[in-house]
C-alpha positions as CSV (number, residue, x, y, z in Angstrom):
1,M,-211.2,184.3,-86.5
2,Y,-209.9,184.5,-83.0
3,T,-209.6,181.8,-80.6
4,Y,-208.7,181.4,-77.1
5,R,-205.2,181.1,-77.6
6,D,-205.6,184.9,-79.1
7,Y,-207.6,185.5,-76.3
8,L,-204.8,184.9,-73.8
9,L,-201.9,187.2,-75.3
10,L,-204.9,190.1,-74.8
11,P,-203.0,192.3,-72.6
12,E,-204.1,191.8,-68.7
13,G,-207.3,194.1,-67.7
14,K,-208.4,194.2,-71.5
15,R,-212.1,194.1,-70.8
16,V,-213.3,191.8,-73.9
17,E,-214.9,188.3,-74.3
18,L,-214.7,186.0,-77.7
19,I,-218.1,185.3,-79.5
20,E,-218.0,183.2,-82.3
21,G,-214.8,184.0,-82.5
22,E,-214.8,187.8,-83.0
23,F,-213.5,189.9,-79.9
24,V,-216.1,192.4,-78.3
25,A,-215.3,195.1,-76.0
26,M,-217.3,195.2,-72.9
27,T,-219.6,197.9,-71.9
28,P,-218.1,200.3,-69.3
29,L,-217.6,199.4,-65.8
30,P,-221.2,198.3,-64.1
31,S,-223.6,200.9,-62.6
32,T,-223.8,200.9,-58.8
33,R,-227.8,199.3,-59.1
34,H,-226.2,196.4,-61.3
35,Q,-223.7,195.9,-59.0
36,Q,-225.9,196.3,-55.7
37,V,-228.5,193.7,-57.5
38,L,-225.7,191.0,-58.6
39,G,-224.5,190.6,-54.8
40,N,-227.6,190.8,-53.8
41,L,-228.3,187.4,-56.0
42,F,-225.2,185.8,-55.7
43,Y,-226.0,186.3,-51.7
44,E,-229.1,185.0,-52.3
45,F,-227.9,181.7,-53.8
46,K,-224.7,181.3,-52.0
47,K,-227.0,181.1,-48.6
48,Q,-228.8,178.3,-49.8
49,N,-227.8,174.6,-49.6
50,L,-226.7,174.2,-53.6
51,K,-225.2,170.3,-53.3
52,G,-221.8,170.5,-54.3
53,C,-222.7,172.8,-57.1
54,L,-220.1,176.2,-57.3
55,I,-221.2,179.6,-57.7
56,F,-218.9,182.4,-59.5
57,L,-218.9,186.0,-60.1
58,A,-217.1,188.1,-63.4
59,P,-214.8,188.5,-64.0
60,F,-214.6,184.5,-64.5
61,D,-214.0,182.9,-67.7
62,V,-216.3,180.4,-69.6
63,R,-215.3,178.4,-72.6
64,L,-217.9,177.1,-74.3
65,M,-216.5,174.3,-76.3
66,E,-217.6,172.4,-79.2
67,V,-217.6,168.9,-79.0
68,G,-214.0,167.5,-80.7
69,E,-213.1,171.8,-80.2
70,N,-209.1,171.5,-79.3
71,P,-209.1,173.7,-76.1
72,E,-206.7,176.2,-77.6
73,E,-209.1,176.5,-81.1
74,I,-212.2,177.7,-78.8
75,K,-214.0,180.4,-80.1
76,N,-216.3,180.9,-77.2
77,V,-215.2,182.9,-74.1
78,V,-218.0,184.8,-72.1
79,Q,-217.4,186.4,-68.2
80,P,-221.3,185.9,-67.2
81,D,-222.6,188.3,-64.1
82,L,-222.6,185.4,-62.2
83,S,-222.3,180.9,-63.4
84,I,-223.3,178.4,-61.1
85,I,-221.7,174.9,-62.5
86,C,-222.6,171.6,-60.7
87,D,-219.8,168.9,-62.7
88,P,-216.7,170.3,-60.8
89,K,-214.8,169.1,-63.4
90,K,-215.8,171.5,-65.6
91,I,-213.0,174.0,-63.3
92,D,-210.0,174.4,-63.5
93,E,-207.3,177.2,-63.0
94,K,-208.4,179.5,-65.5
95,G,-212.3,179.2,-65.1
96,C,-215.1,177.0,-66.7
97,I,-214.3,174.6,-69.6
98,G,-218.0,173.5,-70.7
99,T,-221.4,174.8,-70.6
100,P,-221.9,176.1,-67.0
101,D,-226.1,174.5,-65.3
102,L,-227.2,178.2,-64.9
103,I,-226.0,181.6,-66.0
104,V,-227.4,185.2,-64.7
105,E,-226.5,187.9,-67.3
106,V,-228.0,191.8,-65.3
107,I,-228.8,194.2,-68.0
108,S,-226.6,197.4,-68.4
109,P,-227.9,200.0,-71.1
110,G,-225.1,199.0,-73.2
111,S,-225.2,195.0,-73.0
112,A,-229.2,195.1,-73.4
113,A,-228.8,193.7,-77.0
114,R,-226.3,191.0,-76.2
115,D,-227.4,189.7,-73.8
116,L,-231.0,189.8,-75.0
117,I,-230.0,188.2,-78.6
118,T,-226.4,187.0,-79.2
119,K,-226.1,185.7,-75.8
120,L,-229.2,184.0,-75.4
121,R,-228.5,182.4,-78.8
122,L,-225.0,181.3,-78.0
123,Y,-226.3,179.5,-74.6
124,E,-229.2,177.9,-76.2
125,K,-226.9,176.7,-78.8
126,F,-224.4,175.5,-75.9
127,K,-227.4,173.9,-74.3
128,V,-227.0,176.2,-71.0
129,K,-229.9,174.8,-68.6
130,E,-231.2,178.0,-67.7
131,Y,-230.1,181.6,-68.4
132,W,-231.6,184.2,-66.3
133,I,-231.5,187.8,-67.5
134,V,-232.2,190.2,-64.8
135,H,-233.6,194.0,-65.8
136,P,-232.6,195.9,-62.5
137,L,-234.1,198.9,-62.8
138,D,-237.6,197.9,-64.0
139,E,-237.1,194.7,-61.1
140,I,-238.0,191.9,-63.5
141,V,-236.2,188.7,-64.3
142,M,-236.7,186.6,-67.7
143,V,-236.0,182.6,-67.0
144,Y,-235.3,180.6,-70.0
145,C,-234.9,177.1,-69.6
146,L,-234.0,174.2,-72.1
147,N,-236.8,172.1,-73.1
148,Q,-236.6,168.4,-74.2
149,E,-235.9,169.2,-77.5
150,G,-232.5,171.4,-76.3
151,F,-233.9,174.9,-77.2
152,Y,-235.1,177.9,-75.2
153,G,-239.1,178.4,-75.1
154,R,-241.0,181.7,-74.5
155,P,-239.4,183.1,-70.6
156,E,-240.8,183.0,-67.5
157,I,-240.9,186.1,-66.5
158,Y,-241.0,187.5,-62.7
159,S,-241.2,190.4,-60.5
160,R,-239.9,191.7,-57.6
161,E,-242.7,190.2,-55.5
162,D,-242.2,186.7,-56.9
163,K,-239.7,184.2,-55.5
164,I,-238.0,181.6,-58.5
165,K,-237.1,177.8,-57.5
166,P,-234.4,177.6,-60.1
167,G,-234.9,174.1,-62.3
168,I,-231.1,172.4,-62.4
169,F,-231.6,170.9,-58.9
170,R,-232.5,168.0,-58.2
171,D,-236.0,167.6,-56.3
172,D,-234.1,167.0,-53.2
173,V,-232.6,170.4,-53.2
174,E,-234.6,173.1,-52.0
175,V,-233.6,176.3,-53.8
176,E,-235.8,179.6,-54.0
177,I,-234.6,182.8,-54.8
178,D,-236.4,185.6,-53.2
179,L,-236.5,188.5,-55.7
180,Q,-237.3,191.0,-53.1
181,K,-234.2,190.9,-51.5
182,V,-232.5,190.3,-55.1
183,F,-234.1,193.9,-55.4
184,A,-233.5,195.4,-52.2
185,E,-231.5,198.8,-51.9
186,E,-230.2,198.4,-48.7
């Protein structure tokens, strides 16, 4: 079983994540469409007033920590495509330590099973309030939200014609993501 201490010893540029103490190789570099959709999504979030929440693109380490776990013994370090963190105390020079409020993964052919199964379970376990899975080719977004019991229910599914209002923001924060702009190819 590997830990964050082992993760830090990896050669620079090694593209892996640490999931439940196991190193998982990341897929080859993302496709042009993946990057285009991710860039558009980042821009759509960035132009909104996120009221103190910070937004980060991969590569950006998110260290998911168990209660009482020594930071060097963390067994889960992921690099979501996009992370929104509303508690600035979770940000340090090495990334995020703790659970982001919203995580987005853009599906690539080599990452679909990991994003739809492994990471869904992991993000639910660590209580990520919203987990968005973006399908760039099908132009849909699946949004999982934690319910009152702390589990993800069925996802809300949005298509290119829809607009999404993330649920992580207070009622006085108007954030709306236009998927027409996210999936635009210009």
